[in-house]
Every structure is written in C-alpha cells, then in structure tokens.
VEXKEDO-320422 format. One line per 5 residues: number of its first residue (from 1); their letters; for each residue y, z, x of C-alpha. Coordinates in pm, 1 decimal. Layout:
BEGIN
NUM> a> Y Z X; ...
//
This chain:
BEGIN
1> massl> 4597.4 4626.0 2106.5; 4222.9 4699.4 2101.9; 4275.3 5009.0 1885.6; 4427.7 4797.2 1608.7; 4136.3 4553.8 1605.2
6> sflds> 3843.2 4573.5 1370.0; 3497.0 4642.7 1510.9; 3409.3 4273.2 1486.9; 3731.3 4173.0 1662.1; 3667.6 4430.3 1935.0
11> cwlyl> 3317.7 4293.4 1994.9; 3454.8 3941.5 2010.5; 3729.6 4051.0 2250.6; 3463.8 4191.5 2481.8; 3274.5 3860.8 2477.6
16> ithfs> 3571.3 3636.0 2549.6; 3699.5 3861.6 2828.8; 3363.6 3888.4 3005.7; 3226.8 3537.4 2960.5; 3370.7 3187.3 2987.3
21> dfqla> 3386.5 2947.7 2693.0; 3108.6 2742.6 2850.9; 2883.4 3046.7 2890.8; 2940.3 3155.4 2531.6; 2911.0 2810.3 2373.2
26> clgsf> 2599.9 2706.4 2566.6; 2407.2 3004.5 2700.4; 2535.0 3240.9 2430.5; 2444.5 2996.6 2154.8; 2099.1 2942.8 2305.2
31> flhes> 2031.0 3317.2 2333.5; 2153.8 3374.8 1979.3; 1937.7 3092.0 1845.1; 1625.1 3217.2 2021.8; 1681.6 3573.6 1904.4
36> vffls> 1736.5 3483.8 1539.2; 1459.5 3224.6 1534.2; 1182.3 3436.1 1684.1; 1284.1 3764.9 1520.0; 1281.7 3598.1 1177.6
41> glpfi> 973.9 3381.0 1238.2; 729.6 3610.7 1418.1; 680.6 3851.3 1122.7; 515.7 3571.0 924.1; 248.4 3535.6 1193.9
46> flera> 179.5 3906.9 1157.0; 165.6 3881.3 776.2; -77.0 3590.6 792.6; -307.3 3757.0 1046.0; -307.4 4095.4 873.9
51> gylsk> -331.9 3953.8 522.8; -41.9 4160.5 397.2; 146.1 4033.6 90.2; -121.7 3768.0 48.6; -56.4 3752.8 -326.3
56> ykiqt> 275.2 3586.9 -243.2; 122.3 3333.0 -3.5; 155.5 2979.9 -136.7; -164.9 2847.8 23.8; -486.2 3043.7 64.3
61> knntp> -563.8 2877.9 397.7; -459.5 3059.4 716.8; -384.1 2925.8 1062.5; -605.8 3037.7 1348.4; -457.0 3260.8 1621.1
66> aaqek> -509.3 2971.7 1864.3; -301.7 2739.5 1645.3; -26.6 3000.5 1618.0; -22.3 3055.6 1993.7; -11.8 2681.4 2055.3
71> citrl> 294.8 2661.2 1831.6; 475.6 2936.8 2022.5; 394.7 2784.9 2362.5; 515.9 2439.4 2259.9; 828.8 2585.6 2100.7
76> llyhf> 932.2 2756.7 2422.9; 879.9 2429.9 2608.8; 1084.5 2233.0 2354.9; 1362.3 2490.8 2335.3; 1416.6 2510.6 2710.6
81> gvnlp> 1344.8 2142.7 2772.7; 1533.4 1989.6 2479.3; 1751.3 2236.4 2286.8; 1921.8 2397.1 2585.8; 2014.5 2065.7 2754.9
86> vmifs> 2149.5 1937.0 2421.1; 2371.7 2244.9 2389.2; 2499.8 2195.6 2743.4; 2569.8 1822.7 2710.1; 2729.8 1858.5 2365.5
91> ypvft> 2979.2 2117.4 2489.6; 3243.0 1857.4 2595.4; 3222.9 1698.9 2248.5; 3289.8 2027.4 2071.7; 3577.3 2117.8 2302.7
96> ymgmq> 3727.3 1770.2 2259.2; 3712.0 1813.0 1881.5; 3900.8 2141.0 1904.3; 3642.4 2418.6 1915.7; 3797.5 2746.4 2026.8
101> sslpl> 3684.7 3101.8 2088.6; 4010.4 3297.5 2105.9; 4130.0 3570.3 1875.1; 4216.7 3602.5 1594.9; 3887.0 3515.3 1432.0
106> pswkv> 3919.5 3269.7 1141.3; 3945.9 3416.4 792.2; 3658.1 3395.9 547.6; 3870.6 3156.3 341.9; 3831.7 2914.6 632.8
111> ilpqi> 3477.4 3001.2 736.9; 3302.7 2978.5 399.4; 3428.4 2628.9 299.5; 3339.7 2500.2 645.3; 2985.5 2636.0 630.5
116> lfyfi> 2937.1 2499.0 277.7; 3054.8 2161.8 407.9; 2806.1 2183.9 696.1; 2519.2 2256.1 457.8; 2609.8 1956.1 240.5
121> vedfi> 2651.0 1719.7 535.4; 2333.4 1842.9 703.0; 2134.5 1806.4 382.6; 2251.0 1447.1 331.5; 2176.8 1333.8 687.6
126> fywgh> 1850.2 1527.5 704.7; 1724.6 1378.3 377.9; 1765.2 1019.2 490.3; 1649.6 1088.1 844.7; 1343.3 1266.0 710.4
131> rvlht> 1259.1 975.4 481.2; 1283.3 736.3 776.3; 1048.3 961.6 973.9; 795.4 920.8 693.8; 771.1 546.3 743.4
136> kflyk> 433.4 449.1 885.1; 532.0 384.4 1247.6; 760.8 683.8 1297.8; 527.1 917.6 1115.5; 233.8 816.6 1336.0
141> hvhsv> 421.1 835.0 1665.8; 681.9 1106.8 1599.8; 678.2 1306.0 1277.0; 303.7 1367.7 1265.8; 356.1 1636.6 1532.7
146> hheya> 548.8 1849.5 1284.0; 281.6 1789.3 1021.2; 3.2 1918.1 1243.9; 50.9 2236.1 1043.2; -38.9 2156.5 682.5
151> tpfgl> -13.0 2529.6 617.8; 327.7 2610.8 765.9; 448.7 2947.0 887.3; 800.8 3042.4 989.1; 792.4 2924.7 1349.3
156> tseya> 659.7 2578.7 1260.1; 1007.2 2498.5 1127.7; 1110.8 2384.5 1476.9; 772.8 2259.9 1595.2; 832.2 1885.9 1630.9
161> hpvei> 826.5 1588.4 1864.7; 1123.3 1590.3 2109.0; 1251.2 1267.6 1952.3; 1254.4 1435.7 1611.1; 1430.9 1739.9 1753.9
166> lflgf> 1709.9 1512.1 1873.6; 1706.5 1293.6 1561.3; 1724.3 1566.7 1299.1; 1913.3 1809.9 1523.9; 2197.7 1560.8 1495.8
171> atifg> 2218.7 1652.3 1126.8; 2279.9 2016.3 1214.4; 2556.8 1960.3 1466.5; 2734.1 1664.4 1303.9; 2942.2 1871.3 1060.7
176> paitg> 3069.0 2116.7 1323.4; 3120.4 1836.3 1575.2; 3366.6 1652.9 1349.1; 3558.1 1964.2 1242.1; 3585.0 2151.4 1571.4
181> phlft> 3529.1 2500.5 1428.5; 3584.7 2835.7 1588.1; 3283.5 2939.9 1795.3; 3232.7 3235.0 1560.0; 3194.9 2992.5 1266.5
186> lwlwm> 2955.3 2778.9 1468.8; 2740.9 3081.9 1547.1; 2737.2 3192.5 1184.4; 2636.3 2841.5 1073.8; 2358.5 2835.8 1332.1
191> ilrvl> 2226.0 3173.8 1215.9; 2222.5 3069.9 849.9; 2062.0 2734.5 926.6; 1786.2 2896.1 1134.3; 1716.3 3158.0 867.1
196> etvea> 1706.0 2887.9 599.1; 1459.8 2663.7 780.5; 1235.7 2956.1 880.6; 1228.0 3070.5 518.3; 1149.3 2717.7 397.9
201> hcgyh> 846.5 2704.9 629.2; 734.0 3066.5 591.7; 447.4 2988.8 351.1; 536.4 3270.2 110.7; 719.0 3267.7 -221.0
206> fpwsl> 843.3 3619.9 -285.9; 1012.9 3758.1 -598.6; 1319.7 3803.1 -378.3; 1313.9 3447.2 -238.6; 1654.1 3280.5 -257.0
211> snfip> 1516.1 2990.6 -460.5; 1471.8 3235.7 -748.9; 1844.2 3311.4 -753.4; 2040.0 3015.5 -610.7; 2044.8 2697.6 -825.5
216> lygga> 1932.6 2380.4 -645.1; 1803.0 2579.7 -345.9; 1462.7 2450.7 -231.9; 1301.2 2729.8 -34.2; 940.1 2777.2 73.9
221> dfhdy> 770.1 2664.9 -246.1; 962.3 2336.2 -246.0; 896.8 2256.0 120.3; 539.5 2381.4 128.9; 449.1 2105.9 -117.6
226> hhrll> 581.2 1853.7 134.8; 342.0 1981.3 402.6; 33.9 1988.4 181.8; 22.2 1618.3 94.2; -30.3 1295.5 284.5
231> ytksg> 287.3 1143.1 424.3; 280.8 856.6 174.5; 284.2 1096.5 -121.8; 482.1 1391.7 6.3; 839.8 1366.9 -121.4
236> nyast> 1066.0 1674.6 -110.5; 1250.2 1541.2 195.1; 1569.7 1748.8 179.0; 1616.7 2047.0 406.6; 1803.9 2304.6 198.6
241> fiymd> 1882.2 2187.0 -154.2; 1685.2 1983.1 -406.7; 1954.2 1759.6 -555.2; 1899.5 1468.2 -314.0; 1529.6 1450.7 -403.1
246> rlfgt> 1612.2 1484.7 -771.5; 1877.2 1213.4 -750.6; 1649.2 962.9 -573.7; 1327.9 1055.8 -753.4; 1139.1 1181.0 -449.3
251> dtgyr> 1043.0 1511.6 -611.4; 850.0 1374.0 -910.2; 512.4 1487.3 -779.0; 641.7 1836.8 -714.5; 797.8 1863.7 -1059.8
256> klkel> 477.1 1744.1 -1225.3; 286.0 2008.7 -1033.3; 528.2 2276.8 -1149.5; 486.4 2159.3 -1509.0; 107.8 2175.2 -1473.7
261> kssgg> 129.2 2527.5 -1335.8; 356.0 2641.8 -1614.4; 126.5 2489.0 -1877.3; -191.5 2628.4 -1719.7; -330.6 2284.2 -1631.6
266> evekk> -598.3 2208.7 -1373.2; -360.5 2194.9 -1081.3; -598.6 2135.2 -798.0; -772.4 1843.7 -972.2; -443.7 1676.0 -1046.3
271> le> -327.4 1725.9 -688.6; -621.8 1534.9 -541.1
//
C-alpha cells in the first residue's frame, strides 16, 4: 500500500500511525505553529538590526534590541500559557464537528474553497473585533499592549494581551470549527494565516510583496499605517484584505496618504 502512495501521503501515513489524533491536533499543531511563526518572523529582527534592505523599510525608526528581546520573551510566555491550552481545550469541539486525520488526504478541490472561506470569515470577525478593541476602554486596558510597537516587526504580529489573543484568536478558529476540516487542511490554514500576519507586521514593503500582485490584499504597507497613528485615527482594521475597511470607510486616512505620496505632497506634515 505504501508504495502506491505519494510522498505527501506517505509522510501523513507515518504521522497517523505513530501519533494519536490528540497528539497531532494539539501538540503537533502547536509545534507547527511555533516553527512557522518564529522561522518566518525572526529574519525581520536580523534585517532591522543589520540594516539590510533598509530601502524597503516602511518606517525609518528601528526597535532597540531590548524591545525585540522583550517581545520574544513575552511571546513564549503567551504561546505556552494561552495558545497551547486553547489548542488542547478546543480539541473536543473540532472532533465533535467532524475533524479527521485519516487517509486519503482531501483533494485540492476541497481544500482550496475551505481555506478561502476561512480567510473571508476570519477577516469579517477580525475587522469588527478589532474595531471594538479600539474603543477607549478596551484599547487602554487590552489592545494597547499590541500597540506598544508603533514600528512593528514580524514577531509583533502575535504580541498582545491574553484577552486579545483569545478574542481575536476566535476569528481564526471559527471557520474550521464550524466545518470540521481534515487536520491537513487545518494545518495548511494555520500556516497561511501565520505567514500572512507575520508579513503584515514585518515593516517592509518589497517589490515582491503579495499586496503588489493580489487585488484587495492589505499587506505590510496597509497594516503599518494602522500602527503609526493614534488609536482614534488609525483605521485599517482588517487582517488580510482591504474590502471591509473600504466598505465601511475606515481606510480614508490611508488612501489620502497614498494619494499624497503619489502626487509628491508633503506627506509627513499632512500626517501630523
């Protein structure tokens, strides 16, 4: 049987025969998340410290090594103290909704529509949750933690108050929770979501950035604007795409700034 399987199927067969569903869904998901998150986020600390590719950096200001190290230390605390328990306690919900790990793996005709659905659902919930977090009380007591870094770098994407981690983390898991996907689909969604949020907070706008090629995709330039301004003026609340902000008029400041840049206006004076 194994000889007739593809390489991916063979790898998956090894996993499901050596580990239980609980181990894969909880510990496996946590290990995968940590690996993708830190491997994709740490290079931006190196770029900022070394000054490489600085012409693509959105802000000229850099974070101090102490601020970067504080972020990493807090992240490890939050991930083990909040993220891991959430994965463990949400396992019964996913199994109840039909999540499975057995072969055969789902086809791409199943996987791709599901992941697109997850992005749309996550974006909708995140947008409104993010706007609520920018009300005066919740910003002061919860969301201001995330905004400690006015000049974001990749790892700051998950630097937040534990309440916010739970609040907005709900947006990420809601889509999969109601569809009961295959564990492989869940892992792929998690990888893409982590890469997207790290890129949005990376602080660099490269010629190869996805926002240059995918319509309605926000990216680093879109989200960096959100971090630079006071909470009452920020806008750009969506996580992945820009259509929610466009639809509800919460990107007007950002669009005006882009128009000023394109027309050679005095951007910094207008931004004050």
